[in-house]
C-alpha positions as CSV (number, residue, x, y, z in Angstrom):
1,M,0.0,0.0,0.0
2,G,1.5,3.3,-1.0
3,Y,0.2,5.8,1.6
4,W,1.3,8.4,4.1
5,V,0.3,8.5,7.8
6,V,-0.2,11.6,9.9
7,K,-0.5,10.9,13.7
8,V,-2.5,13.3,15.8
9,A,-2.9,13.1,19.6
10,D,-6.5,12.3,20.5
11,G,-6.5,12.4,24.3
12,E,-6.4,8.7,25.1
13,R,-4.7,7.4,22.0
14,T,-2.9,8.3,18.9
15,V,-5.0,8.5,15.8
16,S,-3.5,8.1,12.4
17,T,-4.9,9.4,9.1
18,T,-4.0,7.2,6.1
19,T,-4.5,8.4,2.6
20,I,-4.7,5.9,-0.3
21,S,-5.9,6.0,-3.9
22,S,-9.1,4.3,-5.0
23,R,-6.9,2.0,-7.1
24,E,-4.9,1.0,-4.0
25,F,-8.1,0.5,-2.0
26,N,-9.4,-1.9,-4.7
27,Q,-6.2,-3.9,-4.7
28,D,-5.9,-4.1,-0.9
29,A,-9.2,-3.5,0.9
30,G,-8.0,-5.7,3.8
31,G,-5.0,-3.4,4.4
32,A,-7.3,-0.4,4.3
33,K,-9.6,-2.0,6.9
34,K,-6.6,-2.7,9.1
35,A,-5.5,0.9,8.7
36,A,-9.1,2.1,9.7
37,D,-8.7,0.3,13.0
38,K,-5.9,2.8,13.8
39,G,-7.7,5.9,12.4
40,Q,-9.5,7.3,9.4
41,V,-8.6,6.3,5.9
42,I,-9.0,8.9,3.2
43,I,-9.6,7.3,-0.2
44,T,-8.7,9.6,-3.1
45,D,-10.0,9.7,-6.7
46,R,-7.7,11.4,-9.2
47,G,-5.8,12.9,-6.3
48,K,-8.8,14.4,-4.5
49,P,-10.3,13.2,-1.3
50,W,-13.4,11.3,-2.2
51,H,-14.4,8.8,0.6
52,V,-13.5,8.2,4.2
53,L,-13.3,4.7,5.8
54,L,-13.8,4.6,9.6
55,S,-14.1,1.8,12.1
56,F,-17.6,1.4,13.4
57,E,-16.5,2.6,16.8
58,D,-15.1,5.9,15.3
59,Y,-18.3,6.3,13.3
60,R,-20.5,6.0,16.4
61,K,-18.2,8.6,18.1
62,L,-18.7,10.9,15.2
63,L,-22.5,10.6,15.5
64,G,-22.2,11.1,19.3
65,K,-24.2,8.0,20.1
66,G,-23.5,5.6,22.9
67,P,-23.9,1.9,22.7
68,S,-27.2,0.4,21.6
69,L,-29.5,-1.5,23.9
70,L,-28.4,-4.7,22.2
71,E,-24.7,-4.0,22.9
72,V,-25.5,-3.2,26.6
73,V,-27.4,-6.5,27.1
């Protein structure tokens, strides 16, 4: 995967931002998912940011929602 990583302090942990091209994402989706466990993955199309891949935990934090009733039980 040809990408760069920027690490930013996020209180409790270090969050990384990984940027990959859509072509690299198509060739190594598993690697992109692993990178999303460490922070957001920006997927570019023709050099421009196009999509962001997040872990579900980070997505829920972004929405500001706590765990669901199912997760609590």
